[in-house]
Structure formats: C-alpha cells, structure tokens
N, C-alpha and C positions, 0 to 999 in steps of 0.2 A: 536917595538909596544915600547912604553915607560912603564917604571914602575909604574907610577902613573896612565897612563890610565889604564893596568892591575888592579891594585886597583879597580881603579873605577867600572870596568866591572865586576870583583869579586864581590864588594859589592853590583851592580845589580843585580846580579845571586843570593845571597845570599836574597836579597828581594825578588824576584819570588817566591823562595821555599816558598811553604805554600799559596800563591797567590792564591784565587778561581776566580779572574777578569781573565775574557778575554784579551788575549795579543793586540786585536783588538780598546780595551778600554781604553787601557792603552800608552801614549808617554812615552819615555828613554828620559830623558835628562842628560846634564853635568851643572852643576849652577858654577857660577864665578861672584865675586865682582869687580867694577868698581867704584870707590870712593865711596859714600854711598850705592849705589844701587845692588841688584843680579839680573843677567841676566843669560839666558841657551841658550843654542842651542842642536839639536839632538844630541844622542850620537853617533849616525853611520856617522855624518860628520865629527866627530875628527880623524884625522889621528895620529896625533901625541900631547901629553903634556910633555914638556921638561923646564928644568930651563935655564934661560935667556944663552944665547951662545954672541957669536963676531958677530957682523954685519958691513957692510959696507954703509955708507952715499951713496945716490945717488943725485945727485944735480938736482934742477928744478923740486921737488917733493912738496906737499902738505907737509904741517908740520908734518901730522899726517902718513904720511909713514918716517918711520926710516931709510929705506933702503933694503937692501938686505943680507940675510945669507944664508950657503952653509949648507944644511940637508942631509950627504950621498950622495954628487955628483950632488943635485937640487939645483938651485937657488931660493929662495923662496923671496917675497917681505915682507916686516915686515913693519904691521901698529897698532899704537899704539891707544888703543879704548881709552883712557883716554883723549887723544888730540881729535881725531875723535867725539867724545862726547861731546866736548866744556870745557874740566876740565883741570886744568892746568897739565903740566907732573909732575911725582914724578920719584925721584931716585927709582931703582930699591931695593926691598928688598927681606929679603929672600924665602918672600911667591911668587915674583912674577914669573909668569910663562910664556913662550910663547905656545901658543898653535896651530897646523896646521890643518887648517880645508880644506876640500875637498869635492868637489863636480862636477863632470861630470871631466872635463879636468882643471877646475879651482881649485888653489892652493892658499893659502896662508897664514903667521904668523900672529899670533894675541897677543900683550901684554896686560894681565890682569894681575888686583892686587893681587888677589888670587883666589883658588881653593876654591868652598864650598863642592858638591859632588853629588854623582848621585841621581835622579831624578826620580823617577814612580809617573806620574801624569795623574789623570782619564781625557781622553777627554772632558767629562762634567765640570771638573774644570777649564778648560781655555777657557777664553773670547774673545772677538774682541780686535781688539786695540784702544784705544781712539779715540771719534769721532773729536778728536781735528788734528789729523794727517792726510792727504790727502792716502789712502787706500793703491793706487799706487806707493806712491814715498818713503812709511815708512819701516824702518828695523823692524817693532816690526810685528812678526807674531800673537802675543796672549800675555795675561797678565794670569798666572795662581795663582790658590788661593790653597794654602797648608800648613795645620798645624798651621795657622794665621797669614802665611807670603805671599806677593804676588813676582812674580818675571817676570821679562819682558823677551820672549822667542823672540829671535831673527830669522831673516829671514837669512840663510844662504846664498842663491843667492844674497843679498842685500851686505850682508858684503863682500861678493868676488866680486862683481862687480867692474870692474876696471875705476876710474873715475878721474883718475892721467895718 
C-alpha cells in the first residue's frame, strides 16, 4: 500500500474517532481534482495511489488511454481522466498522481491532477446524478454536498469498463 493511501486511511480513521453516526449512514470516499472540478470514488476501491511512473504507449487506442504500466509485475492500463472528460491534457506536475482502482477482476490506473482528501459523507447528503444524463450510461453515481462544496461521485464500474 502506498504511503499516500496510508495517510488518507489514517486521516479517515481519525475522523471516525469521536463520530457518533452509524457507519451504515456514512460513505467513505477519496476526493481528487480533474481540471476545476472535484470528484470522488469509494475508498475501498482504491488499490494504490502513486506518483507518476513510466508507461508504454499502446497503438490504436483512444487518446485517453495513455498506455500501460508495470506495477510490481502486473501490467495495468493507464487512463488520463482529463482527456476522458473532454479536457485538454496537461504536463504532469508535482501534484499529479496515478491511482489504481480495483473492483472484482477489473484493474486500471488513472491519472488525476491532484488528491484532495479523505471524505466521510452522510448518505443523506448525496443526491442523484443530474437528470440531464441518462442514468445507465452515466459515470456519475451521485452528487455529494459537504461544507459548502459539491463533489461528483463516480461509478467505479463505469470507470473500469473497457470501451477500447
């Protein structure tokens, strides 16, 4: 487990201490920035968070598929979320991270602009995806409201779906 992921989990644990809310009423997420927007995914779907490493380009894939990288012997596809979300690609900065999502047998790495924080949010503070999006096709699981900010919660299965 990466140091950054350990820090996020530890911070999450600190937030739980002193919490009187039932854990069934709370969703635990990890927040990150793509462009100007904040997104989040369930903390338990994150296998690793790492600084960018070398990857190999794979021909005849969509522009958002940067290629593949080797993570301790596993070859993992690398997807640039900026490009997938229709934003122009940026050169990696000191805050750029790769996070590896895993759900069942599906695993992929994603490039994010920067991490924000571990987030504990009440289920009652999560609204449905906007009506402007077809629910089945959407990558949006819901929209969370917390401390004056809004974050888009993404569907991990849609992120991991192979459409290339």
